[in-house]
PLY file of the C-alpha trace (Angstrom):
ply
format ascii 1.0
element vertex 509
property float x
property float y
property float z
element edge 508
property int vertex1
property int vertex2
end_header
65.15 -28.78 2.27
67.61 -30.26 -0.32
67.44 -29.92 -4.11
69.31 -31.67 -6.94
70.00 -29.09 -9.67
71.14 -30.08 -13.17
73.32 -27.29 -14.63
73.85 -27.11 -18.40
77.20 -26.41 -20.08
76.29 -22.72 -20.45
75.51 -22.36 -16.70
71.70 -22.33 -17.01
69.46 -24.60 -14.90
68.29 -27.59 -16.92
66.27 -29.38 -14.22
65.45 -29.25 -10.50
64.48 -32.21 -8.29
63.59 -32.44 -4.60
65.77 -34.78 -2.58
64.61 -33.78 0.92
61.13 -32.25 1.06
60.17 -29.33 3.25
56.46 -29.63 2.42
54.45 -29.21 -0.81
54.22 -25.43 -0.58
57.88 -25.00 0.28
58.96 -27.50 -2.43
57.05 -25.62 -5.14
58.47 -22.28 -4.03
62.04 -23.65 -3.89
61.82 -25.25 -7.36
60.43 -22.04 -8.85
63.23 -20.03 -7.30
65.99 -22.50 -8.33
64.90 -22.47 -11.98
65.80 -18.78 -12.05
69.40 -19.39 -10.92
72.37 -18.80 -13.27
75.76 -20.48 -12.59
79.24 -20.12 -13.99
79.77 -23.12 -16.31
81.65 -26.06 -14.81
84.81 -27.23 -16.62
86.11 -30.70 -17.36
89.57 -30.78 -18.98
89.31 -27.01 -19.31
86.09 -27.36 -21.31
82.52 -26.27 -20.22
80.53 -29.34 -19.20
77.08 -30.12 -17.64
77.03 -31.13 -13.98
74.58 -31.94 -11.16
74.92 -30.36 -7.75
73.20 -30.74 -4.40
71.72 -27.50 -3.10
70.34 -26.88 0.38
67.53 -24.26 0.46
66.69 -22.46 3.72
63.51 -20.33 4.08
63.20 -17.56 6.64
59.63 -16.58 7.66
59.21 -12.86 8.34
55.87 -11.54 9.69
54.97 -8.04 8.54
51.73 -6.12 9.03
50.65 -4.44 5.81
47.86 -1.86 5.72
45.24 -2.69 3.10
43.71 0.77 3.25
39.99 1.54 3.59
37.73 -1.51 3.18
34.09 -1.34 2.02
31.93 -3.23 4.54
28.49 -1.76 3.73
27.22 -1.25 0.20
24.00 -1.47 -1.75
21.72 -0.11 -4.44
18.50 1.95 -4.34
15.74 1.39 -6.94
12.24 2.75 -7.51
9.72 0.50 -5.77
7.27 0.46 -8.67
9.39 0.98 -11.81
12.38 -1.01 -10.46
14.81 1.54 -11.95
18.01 2.68 -10.16
17.68 6.03 -8.41
20.57 8.51 -8.44
21.06 11.27 -5.87
19.36 9.45 -2.98
20.90 10.39 0.37
21.98 7.43 2.51
22.75 8.54 6.06
24.15 6.56 9.00
22.31 8.52 11.67
24.20 7.31 14.74
27.61 7.96 13.11
26.61 11.20 11.33
27.85 9.86 8.00
26.10 10.19 4.65
26.61 9.70 0.93
24.62 9.94 -2.32
23.82 7.15 -4.76
25.52 7.29 -8.17
23.91 6.99 -11.61
23.53 3.23 -11.10
21.79 3.80 -7.76
24.80 2.36 -5.89
26.39 3.52 -2.64
29.16 2.30 -0.32
30.61 3.00 3.14
34.09 2.03 4.32
35.26 0.78 7.70
31.94 1.10 9.55
32.30 -0.10 13.15
30.81 -3.46 14.06
27.27 -3.28 15.48
23.75 -2.11 14.65
23.43 1.22 12.86
20.38 3.32 11.96
20.22 3.97 8.21
17.99 6.67 6.68
17.07 7.02 3.00
15.81 10.37 1.77
15.62 12.36 -1.41
13.50 14.79 -3.41
10.09 13.30 -4.10
10.75 10.16 -2.00
9.29 8.86 1.23
11.91 9.09 3.99
12.63 5.56 5.24
14.55 4.51 8.35
15.81 1.00 9.02
18.46 -0.82 11.07
21.45 -2.64 9.56
23.81 -5.05 11.33
27.54 -4.77 10.48
29.56 -7.89 11.35
33.32 -8.24 11.80
35.31 -9.09 8.63
32.12 -9.26 6.54
30.65 -7.02 3.87
26.95 -6.09 4.20
25.20 -5.79 0.80
21.59 -4.53 0.60
18.94 -3.48 -1.93
16.47 -0.75 -0.98
13.16 -0.02 -2.73
12.34 3.69 -2.46
8.71 4.82 -2.67
7.66 8.08 -4.39
6.11 10.60 -2.02
2.83 12.32 -2.81
3.25 16.03 -3.40
2.50 18.21 -0.42
3.03 15.42 2.12
5.98 15.39 4.49
5.96 11.67 5.09
8.13 9.42 7.23
7.98 5.66 7.55
9.90 3.32 9.83
10.64 0.01 8.11
11.73 -3.09 10.01
12.36 -6.06 7.75
11.88 -8.65 10.47
8.52 -7.30 11.64
5.53 -9.63 11.20
2.51 -7.78 9.88
-0.35 -8.10 12.34
-3.14 -8.20 9.75
-3.44 -11.56 8.05
-4.11 -12.12 4.36
-4.14 -8.40 3.61
-3.79 -6.99 0.09
-2.59 -3.40 -0.32
-2.54 -1.73 -3.74
-1.42 1.75 -4.69
-3.51 3.72 -7.17
-0.73 3.55 -9.78
-0.81 -0.26 -9.63
-4.62 -0.46 -9.62
-4.85 1.48 -12.89
-3.13 -1.44 -14.65
-5.75 -4.01 -13.54
-8.17 -4.93 -16.37
-11.83 -4.16 -15.78
-11.44 -1.06 -13.61
-12.50 1.28 -16.48
-10.26 4.00 -15.09
-11.86 3.77 -11.62
-9.06 2.35 -9.49
-11.27 1.66 -6.46
-13.03 -1.01 -8.52
-9.89 -3.14 -8.19
-11.29 -4.39 -4.86
-13.92 -6.35 -6.81
-11.11 -8.35 -8.46
-9.14 -9.19 -5.31
-9.07 -12.72 -3.83
-11.93 -13.50 -1.48
-14.32 -10.87 -2.88
-17.61 -11.98 -4.48
-19.93 -10.05 -6.76
-23.26 -8.91 -5.34
-26.53 -8.71 -7.23
-26.98 -5.97 -9.81
-28.11 -2.68 -8.37
-26.72 -3.16 -4.87
-23.08 -2.10 -5.30
-22.25 -4.05 -2.14
-19.14 -6.08 -1.27
-19.23 -9.74 -0.31
-15.94 -10.68 1.38
-15.24 -14.29 2.37
-18.98 -15.02 2.25
-19.88 -12.51 4.98
-23.04 -10.43 4.72
-22.40 -7.18 2.81
-23.29 -5.00 5.81
-20.59 -6.77 7.85
-17.80 -5.51 5.57
-16.59 -2.11 6.74
-15.27 0.58 4.39
-13.07 3.40 5.74
-11.74 6.50 4.01
-8.96 8.08 6.08
-10.38 6.29 9.12
-14.00 7.41 8.52
-16.70 4.78 7.99
-18.82 5.10 4.82
-21.79 2.83 3.99
-21.00 2.15 0.32
-17.85 2.01 -1.75
-19.73 1.70 -5.07
-22.77 3.24 -6.66
-25.73 1.03 -7.56
-24.75 -1.59 -10.10
-21.08 -1.33 -9.15
-20.37 0.79 -12.25
-18.44 3.47 -10.38
-17.04 4.05 -6.90
-18.62 6.71 -4.71
-15.30 8.61 -4.39
-13.18 10.02 -7.19
-10.24 7.61 -7.43
-7.84 10.44 -8.36
-8.11 11.57 -4.74
-7.09 8.11 -3.47
-3.50 7.12 -2.77
-3.91 3.44 -1.87
-6.53 0.76 -1.21
-6.13 -2.11 1.25
-8.38 -5.15 1.67
-8.30 -7.27 4.83
-10.71 -10.20 4.36
-10.56 -11.04 8.07
-8.52 -11.27 11.28
-7.72 -7.55 11.31
-6.51 -5.68 14.37
-8.36 -4.47 17.44
-8.59 -0.89 16.17
-11.25 -2.05 13.68
-13.11 -4.40 15.98
-16.64 -3.27 15.11
-16.88 -5.41 11.96
-16.93 -9.19 11.64
-16.69 -9.39 7.84
-14.01 -7.83 5.67
-12.30 -4.46 5.94
-11.50 -2.02 3.13
-9.25 0.96 3.88
-8.73 3.81 1.40
-6.19 6.57 2.00
-6.40 9.95 0.28
-3.34 11.20 -1.58
-1.39 14.36 -0.95
-2.49 17.23 -3.17
0.06 18.96 -5.45
2.03 21.60 -3.60
2.15 24.14 -6.43
-0.03 25.34 -9.28
-3.57 24.46 -10.34
-4.42 21.08 -11.82
-7.61 19.45 -13.02
-9.53 17.62 -15.72
-12.99 17.08 -17.19
-13.99 13.58 -18.37
-17.02 12.40 -20.32
-18.00 8.89 -21.40
-21.16 6.91 -22.10
-21.80 6.27 -18.39
-21.14 9.57 -16.63
-19.32 12.89 -16.58
-16.74 13.87 -13.97
-14.42 16.74 -13.13
-11.67 17.50 -10.63
-9.69 20.64 -9.85
-6.99 21.15 -7.22
-4.97 24.22 -6.37
-2.28 25.29 -3.94
-3.71 28.20 -1.98
-0.35 28.83 -0.32
2.88 26.99 0.43
1.14 25.21 3.32
-2.47 24.90 2.12
-4.05 22.96 -0.75
-7.64 22.24 -1.76
-9.37 19.95 -4.27
-12.97 19.65 -5.46
-14.35 16.71 -7.46
-17.81 15.78 -8.75
-19.44 13.14 -10.94
-22.94 12.57 -12.33
-24.36 9.70 -14.37
-26.21 10.10 -17.67
-26.51 6.47 -18.76
-30.32 6.63 -18.73
-30.30 9.61 -21.11
-27.81 7.91 -23.46
-29.76 4.64 -23.61
-33.06 6.43 -24.20
-31.50 8.10 -27.26
-29.96 4.90 -28.60
-32.86 2.51 -27.91
-36.30 3.67 -26.77
-37.53 6.24 -24.29
-39.12 3.60 -22.07
-36.00 1.40 -21.83
-35.92 2.10 -18.10
-39.24 0.29 -17.72
-37.58 -2.96 -18.78
-33.92 -2.61 -17.69
-32.92 -1.10 -14.32
-30.60 1.85 -15.00
-28.69 3.29 -12.02
-28.67 7.06 -11.62
-26.13 8.59 -9.29
-23.91 11.50 -8.42
-21.12 12.10 -5.92
-18.95 15.01 -4.80
-15.86 15.49 -2.65
-14.03 18.46 -1.14
-10.56 17.91 0.33
-8.35 20.52 2.02
-4.88 19.86 3.44
-2.83 22.13 5.70
0.80 21.73 6.76
0.97 22.86 10.39
4.64 21.92 10.79
7.37 19.66 9.48
5.68 16.50 10.74
2.23 17.89 11.49
-0.77 18.03 9.16
-4.50 18.78 9.25
-6.94 17.48 6.65
-10.57 18.57 6.32
-12.89 16.73 3.94
-16.53 16.43 2.90
-17.95 13.46 0.96
-21.37 12.94 -0.58
-23.04 10.25 -2.67
-26.58 9.79 -4.04
-28.08 6.74 -5.82
-31.49 6.12 -7.38
-32.72 2.94 -9.06
-36.13 2.00 -10.48
-37.26 -1.52 -11.27
-40.65 -2.23 -12.84
-42.72 -5.00 -14.39
-45.46 -3.64 -16.62
-48.80 -5.33 -17.23
-51.99 -4.66 -19.17
-53.96 -4.94 -15.93
-53.15 -1.95 -13.68
-53.67 -4.17 -10.63
-50.74 -6.34 -11.75
-48.22 -3.52 -12.38
-45.23 -3.82 -10.04
-42.74 -1.04 -9.40
-39.95 -0.37 -6.92
-37.98 2.86 -6.47
-34.95 3.06 -4.18
-33.03 6.16 -3.17
-29.83 5.80 -1.09
-27.45 8.58 -0.11
-24.77 9.39 2.42
-22.81 12.49 3.43
-19.70 12.76 5.59
-17.67 15.60 7.03
-14.48 14.97 8.96
-11.12 16.35 10.03
-7.92 14.34 10.42
-4.98 15.57 12.47
-1.68 13.66 12.25
1.69 14.31 13.85
5.05 12.58 14.19
6.61 13.45 17.55
10.35 14.14 18.05
10.88 10.70 19.65
9.56 8.98 16.50
6.12 8.14 17.90
3.00 9.21 16.01
-0.59 10.12 16.78
-3.81 10.84 14.90
-7.26 12.20 15.75
-10.25 11.87 13.38
-13.65 13.31 14.43
-16.49 12.92 11.91
-20.20 13.52 11.44
-22.51 12.20 8.74
-26.03 11.58 7.49
-27.23 8.33 5.89
-30.64 7.99 4.30
-32.44 5.19 2.48
-35.88 5.41 0.91
-37.73 2.52 -0.72
-41.06 2.91 -2.50
-42.83 -0.15 -3.88
-46.26 -0.66 -5.34
-48.16 -3.76 -6.39
-51.05 -2.34 -8.33
-52.69 0.33 -6.19
-51.29 -0.90 -2.84
-48.21 1.15 -1.80
-45.30 0.13 0.38
-42.64 2.46 1.71
-39.64 2.30 4.02
-37.70 5.41 5.09
-34.56 5.25 7.23
-32.51 8.29 8.18
-29.50 8.21 10.50
-27.22 10.83 11.98
-23.78 9.34 12.66
-21.03 10.67 14.90
-17.60 9.15 15.38
-14.22 9.82 16.95
-11.12 7.77 16.25
-7.77 8.52 17.86
-4.55 6.56 18.18
-0.99 6.74 19.47
1.84 4.53 18.22
5.32 4.23 19.72
8.28 1.98 19.13
9.42 0.66 22.51
12.50 -1.13 21.17
13.64 -2.48 17.76
11.27 -5.44 18.07
8.22 -4.09 19.94
5.76 -1.37 18.87
2.89 -0.32 21.14
-0.42 1.08 19.82
-3.09 2.71 21.96
-6.36 4.17 20.74
-10.05 4.81 21.10
-12.94 4.16 18.71
-16.13 6.00 19.60
-19.34 5.94 17.55
-22.91 7.09 17.93
-25.99 6.89 15.71
-29.52 8.24 15.95
-31.93 6.67 13.46
-35.52 7.41 12.51
-37.52 4.69 10.73
-40.91 5.00 9.05
-42.76 2.09 7.40
-46.01 1.81 5.48
-47.36 -1.14 3.53
-48.85 -4.59 3.30
-47.60 -7.26 5.66
-46.16 -9.39 2.82
-44.25 -6.64 1.04
-41.22 -6.66 0.72
-41.20 -10.28 -0.55
-40.98 -13.22 1.79
-38.54 -16.10 1.47
-39.91 -18.55 -1.10
-42.00 -16.03 -3.03
-41.92 -16.89 -6.73
-42.71 -13.41 -8.05
-40.12 -10.67 -8.30
-41.60 -8.20 -5.82
-43.59 -10.58 -3.65
-47.05 -12.03 -3.74
-50.07 -9.82 -4.39
-50.70 -7.81 -1.21
-53.56 -8.47 1.13
-56.13 -6.00 2.34
-54.22 -5.06 5.50
-51.89 -2.04 5.32
-49.77 -1.31 8.39
-47.83 1.81 9.35
-45.34 2.54 12.12
-42.58 4.98 13.02
-39.87 4.97 15.65
-36.45 6.37 16.54
-33.45 4.71 18.16
-30.13 6.00 19.50
-27.01 3.92 20.09
-23.59 5.05 21.32
-20.46 3.14 22.28
-16.80 3.74 23.08
-14.19 1.06 22.43
-10.65 1.68 23.74
-7.95 -0.67 22.46
-4.30 -1.51 22.99
-2.00 -3.99 21.28
1.68 -4.63 20.72
3.45 -5.70 17.54
6.37 -8.02 18.19
0 1
1 2
2 3
3 4
4 5
5 6
6 7
7 8
8 9
9 10
10 11
11 12
12 13
13 14
14 15
15 16
16 17
17 18
18 19
19 20
20 21
21 22
22 23
23 24
24 25
25 26
26 27
27 28
28 29
29 30
30 31
31 32
32 33
33 34
34 35
35 36
36 37
37 38
38 39
39 40
40 41
41 42
42 43
43 44
44 45
45 46
46 47
47 48
48 49
49 50
50 51
51 52
52 53
53 54
54 55
55 56
56 57
57 58
58 59
59 60
60 61
61 62
62 63
63 64
64 65
65 66
66 67
67 68
68 69
69 70
70 71
71 72
72 73
73 74
74 75
75 76
76 77
77 78
78 79
79 80
80 81
81 82
82 83
83 84
84 85
85 86
86 87
87 88
88 89
89 90
90 91
91 92
92 93
93 94
94 95
95 96
96 97
97 98
98 99
99 100
100 101
101 102
102 103
103 104
104 105
105 106
106 107
107 108
108 109
109 110
110 111
111 112
112 113
113 114
114 115
115 116
116 117
117 118
118 119
119 120
120 121
121 122
122 123
123 124
124 125
125 126
126 127
127 128
128 129
129 130
130 131
131 132
132 133
133 134
134 135
135 136
136 137
137 138
138 139
139 140
140 141
141 142
142 143
143 144
144 145
145 146
146 147
147 148
148 149
149 150
150 151
151 152
152 153
153 154
154 155
155 156
156 157
157 158
158 159
159 160
160 161
161 162
162 163
163 164
164 165
165 166
166 167
167 168
168 169
169 170
170 171
171 172
172 173
173 174
174 175
175 176
176 177
177 178
178 179
179 180
180 181
181 182
182 183
183 184
184 185
185 186
186 187
187 188
188 189
189 190
190 191
191 192
192 193
193 194
194 195
195 196
196 197
197 198
198 199
199 200
200 201
201 202
202 203
203 204
204 205
205 206
206 207
207 208
208 209
209 210
210 211
211 212
212 213
213 214
214 215
215 216
216 217
217 218
218 219
219 220
220 221
221 222
222 223
223 224
224 225
225 226
226 227
227 228
228 229
229 230
230 231
231 232
232 233
233 234
234 235
235 236
236 237
237 238
238 239
239 240
240 241
241 242
242 243
243 244
244 245
245 246
246 247
247 248
248 249
249 250
250 251
251 252
252 253
253 254
254 255
255 256
256 257
257 258
258 259
259 260
260 261
261 262
262 263
263 264
264 265
265 266
266 267
267 268
268 269
269 270
270 271
271 272
272 273
273 274
274 275
275 276
276 277
277 278
278 279
279 280
280 281
281 282
282 283
283 284
284 285
285 286
286 287
287 288
288 289
289 290
290 291
291 292
292 293
293 294
294 295
295 296
296 297
297 298
298 299
299 300
300 301
301 302
302 303
303 304
304 305
305 306
306 307
307 308
308 309
309 310
310 311
311 312
312 313
313 314
314 315
315 316
316 317
317 318
318 319
319 320
320 321
321 322
322 323
323 324
324 325
325 326
326 327
327 328
328 329
329 330
330 331
331 332
332 333
333 334
334 335
335 336
336 337
337 338
338 339
339 340
340 341
341 342
342 343
343 344
344 345
345 346
346 347
347 348
348 349
349 350
350 351
351 352
352 353
353 354
354 355
355 356
356 357
357 358
358 359
359 360
360 361
361 362
362 363
363 364
364 365
365 366
366 367
367 368
368 369
369 370
370 371
371 372
372 373
373 374
374 375
375 376
376 377
377 378
378 379
379 380
380 381
381 382
382 383
383 384
384 385
385 386
386 387
387 388
388 389
389 390
390 391
391 392
392 393
393 394
394 395
395 396
396 397
397 398
398 399
399 400
400 401
401 402
402 403
403 404
404 405
405 406
406 407
407 408
408 409
409 410
410 411
411 412
412 413
413 414
414 415
415 416
416 417
417 418
418 419
419 420
420 421
421 422
422 423
423 424
424 425
425 426
426 427
427 428
428 429
429 430
430 431
431 432
432 433
433 434
434 435
435 436
436 437
437 438
438 439
439 440
440 441
441 442
442 443
443 444
444 445
445 446
446 447
447 448
448 449
449 450
450 451
451 452
452 453
453 454
454 455
455 456
456 457
457 458
458 459
459 460
460 461
461 462
462 463
463 464
464 465
465 466
466 467
467 468
468 469
469 470
470 471
471 472
472 473
473 474
474 475
475 476
476 477
477 478
478 479
479 480
480 481
481 482
482 483
483 484
484 485
485 486
486 487
487 488
488 489
489 490
490 491
491 492
492 493
493 494
494 495
495 496
496 497
497 498
498 499
499 500
500 501
501 502
502 503
503 504
504 505
505 506
506 507
507 508
C-alpha cells in the first residue's frame, strides 16, 4: 500500500493520506504507524522546510501460536433450595474424572479445561442431600449452571439422582415440604392441613374429616404414610391431622393420573413421608391450646438408632363447657379425639435403613336434637378409630438402583349408635388389614428408569347391624336423622374376607 506523508519543518508527521489502499484494516494500521514516524527536517536553501513524500508500506503476516493458559469451561453457583442463599463449602465432584472442588463464600465454583463430553457431577456437603446429575461440556463453550441444594434430615443418609430432562410421570402433582407448609395461612401449626388448601381439594361436611379431591367420593382418595394406607388424614371436623406433623418430612397430593404402583384408588392420592429423627441428643416439646394438648420426644439411643414418641388429646368439649354451658354439646357437635405415634429408625449400613412405626387414632362425635317429648328426641353417636403397625426397609445398591419393602398390619373400627325416641339403631364394622408393598427401581440408561413392584393387600371385616329399616336416613328425608322409625327392627351380622396381589412394572422415559 502507498501513503502520502506530510512532514513538518521540525521533522514531525503533520498528516497521512492513503494513495493506494491495502484494505480498511491495513489502511488504519498503516496510518496509525506512520503518525508515529519522526524524520530529519528537509532543507530548502539550507533552511528547514515542510515537504510531502510518498511512502510505500509493506506488511508481513507472521502466524504464531500463543498459549492462553487454563480456560474455565464449567462454572456455577450452589444455593439453598428453600432460603435461596449461597452455600459455601459444598463439594462439587466430577466423578468420572476424579476431580473435585469446594464452593467459595459466594457459593461459586469453577473447573478448567474439562474434556468435551458428558460428565457425572455430584454435589455433597454436611447437612445436604447428595445429588448426582449429568452435565454436557461442548467444545469452545463455557457451561454455566445453578444448583439448588436441599437440606438433609438428621439421621438420614440420603441420595437422590436428578435428571433435568426427565418428565415426571405423575400429572398435576403438588409436593410440599413441612417447612414450606408451616408458612401457609390456616394450618394452625398443623402442616398436614395444607392439603385442604391445595388446588382441586374440596371441603367435606363438618364432623367427617374426609378429603374430596376433584369431586371424587372421599373413600376413593387414598392416604399413605411411608407407603402404608390409613383411612383418615384428619380427625372429625378437620381440626387436626391424625399424625403429629413434626414427624412428617413432606406431603404430596396427586389429584389423579398417578402411577401403576398406586392403582387401587380411582380418586386422589395423598403421600406423606416421615422425617429423619435427630442423630444426637434428646429433643421434645409440650404444647397446649384451646383445642388440644400434644407432646413429642425423640432421642438418639445410639449412633445408629433413634426413636420418637408423640401423642395428642383434645379437650375442646371441656373448654367450651367452662366458657358457655355444660350442655353445649347437646346443641353443637364437638369432636373428641386422640392420636399417638411411635417411630424408630435404624441405620443398618451406609445406604441401608430400617424403620419401625406404630400409629393410632380415635375419634368420637355426638349429635343430638332435644325435644320435650321423649319420643321425638334424636341422638347419634359415632366412634371411629384406626391402628397401624409397619416396618419399612430401604436400600441403595452399589450400582445405584434402590429397593424398598413395607409390610404392615392394622385394625380399623367404626361404631355408629343412633336413636329416634326409644327405637335404637346401631352399625358396627371392624376390619383387620394386612398389606405388603415392595419395589425395585433401576436406571437403565441416562433417559430410561425401570420400576418393578408388588402391591398386596388383604382385609377381613365383621359387620353387625341393628335398627329400623329407614334409619339411617333415606335420600329425600327432610329431618336430620331420618323419618320416625317404623315398628320393624331388623338385625344381621356377617363377615367377609378379601385378598389381592397386584404386581406392576413401568418405565420412565
